[in-house]
C-alpha positions in Angstrom: 24.5 1.6 -21.8 21.1 3.2 -19.9 19.0 0.1 -18.3 15.2 0.6 -17.5 14.0 -0.4 -14.1 11.6 -3.4 -14.6 8.5 -3.5 -12.3 9.8 -6.0 -10.1 12.8 -4.5 -9.4 13.8 -2.4 -6.1 13.6 0.8 -5.6 16.6 2.5 -4.7 16.8 6.2 -3.6 19.8 7.7 -1.4 20.5 11.3 -0.7 23.8 13.6 1.7 22.3 15.1 5.0 24.6 17.6 6.6 24.5 15.9 10.0 27.1 13.6 11.3 25.4 9.3 11.7 24.2 9.8 14.4 21.9 12.7 14.2 20.8 11.4 10.6 19.6 7.9 12.1 18.5 10.2 15.4 16.4 12.5 12.7 14.9 10.0 10.7 13.4 7.8 13.3 13.1 9.9 16.2 12.4 13.0 15.2 10.4 11.7 12.0 7.7 13.7 13.0 9.7 17.2 12.5 10.1 16.0 8.7 7.5 12.9 7.7 5.1 14.2 5.1 1.8 13.0 6.7 -0.6 15.2 5.2 0.2 13.2 1.7 2.4 10.1 2.7 0.3 8.5 5.9 -3.3 6.3 6.3 -4.4 9.1 8.5 -3.9 12.5 6.3 -4.9 15.4 8.3 -5.3 13.5 11.5 -1.9 12.1 11.4 -0.2 13.1 14.3 2.9 11.4 14.7 4.8 8.2 13.7 6.6 6.6 15.8 9.6 3.9 15.8 8.9 1.3 18.3 11.8 -0.6 18.8 10.3 -3.0 21.8 7.4 -4.0 19.9 9.4 -4.0 16.5 6.9 -2.1 15.0 6.4 1.1 12.9 3.1 3.2 13.2 1.6 6.5 12.5 -1.3 7.8 15.1 -3.6 9.8 14.8 -5.2 13.1 17.1 -7.7 10.4 18.5 -5.4 8.2 19.3 -6.1 5.7 16.9 -3.2 3.8 14.9 -2.4 2.6 12.2 0.6 0.3 10.9 3.3 1.0 8.1 5.7 -1.9 9.7 7.2 -4.7 11.7 11.0 -3.8 12.6 12.8 -6.5 11.0 16.8 -5.4 12.3 18.0 -2.5 14.1 21.5 -1.4 14.1 21.4 2.5 14.9 23.1 4.1 13.5 24.0 2.5 10.6 20.5 0.7 9.9 17.5 -0.5 10.2 15.1 -2.8 7.9 11.3 -3.1 8.2 8.7 -5.7 6.9 6.7 -2.9 4.8 3.2 -3.6 5.7 1.0 0.4 4.7 -0.9 -1.7 2.6 -1.8 -5.9 3.6 -2.9 -6.7 -0.2 1.1 -6.4 -0.8 2.9 -8.4 1.0 6.6 -8.9 1.0 7.7 -5.7 0.7 10.5 -4.6 2.6 12.5 -1.3 3.2 15.8 -1.3 4.2 17.6 2.3 5.2 21.2 2.7 5.4 23.5 5.5 7.4 26.8 5.9 6.2 29.8 8.5 7.4 30.6 11.3 3.8 32.9 13.3 5.5 31.1 15.5 8.4 27.6 14.2 6.0 25.6 11.4 6.0 24.8 9.9 2.8 21.6 8.4 3.2 20.7 5.3 1.2 16.6 3.9 1.0 16.1 0.3 -0.7 12.7 -0.6 -1.3 12.0 -4.3 -3.0 9.7 -6.9 -3.3 8.0 -6.1 -6.1 7.4 -9.3 -7.5 4.3 -9.4 -4.8 3.0 -6.0 -7.0 1.6 -4.3 -9.7 4.2 -1.9 -11.6 1.2 1.1 -10.4 2.3 0.7 -6.8 6.4 0.8 -7.6 5.8 3.7 -10.3 3.9 5.4 -6.9 6.5 4.5 -4.8 9.5 5.4 -6.9 8.4 9.5 -7.0 6.8 9.2 -3.4 9.7 8.6 -1.8 11.8 10.9 -4.5 9.2 13.4 -1.9 9.5 11.8 0.7 13.3 12.1 1.5 13.8 15.6 0.3 11.5 16.4 2.9 14.6 15.1 5.6 16.3 16.4 3.3 14.9 19.9 3.8 14.7 19.5 8.2 18.5 18.4 7.9 
């Protein structure tokens, strides 16, 4: 039986990277600058220089070359190397979205599972954009690994 996603269903994505769990978690978080496609998936676009998981301040944000910061998310849970949970707030007009990323060993590799939920607060076009966007972003993670 085939089921179709509704506009409020969570987006679920999974990729496998050829790294142990600790290194996969580190690449995704502290190494985000080496693989995240800022030119197409950031607030500042070509001006974006880096993204920072600031665990002490419980925030994820991007920084432009001129030092301007743009918030992406609040860090709700930080459990290295197995998972993190974000209150995703790139667009304040879309409240309630959460992004959870889990890391699990698969032999010598790691399965990275992403779930983006909270779509009942958004329009269907937002969900569709993120659904394809996460495929692209996670593809960049796999390439970097």
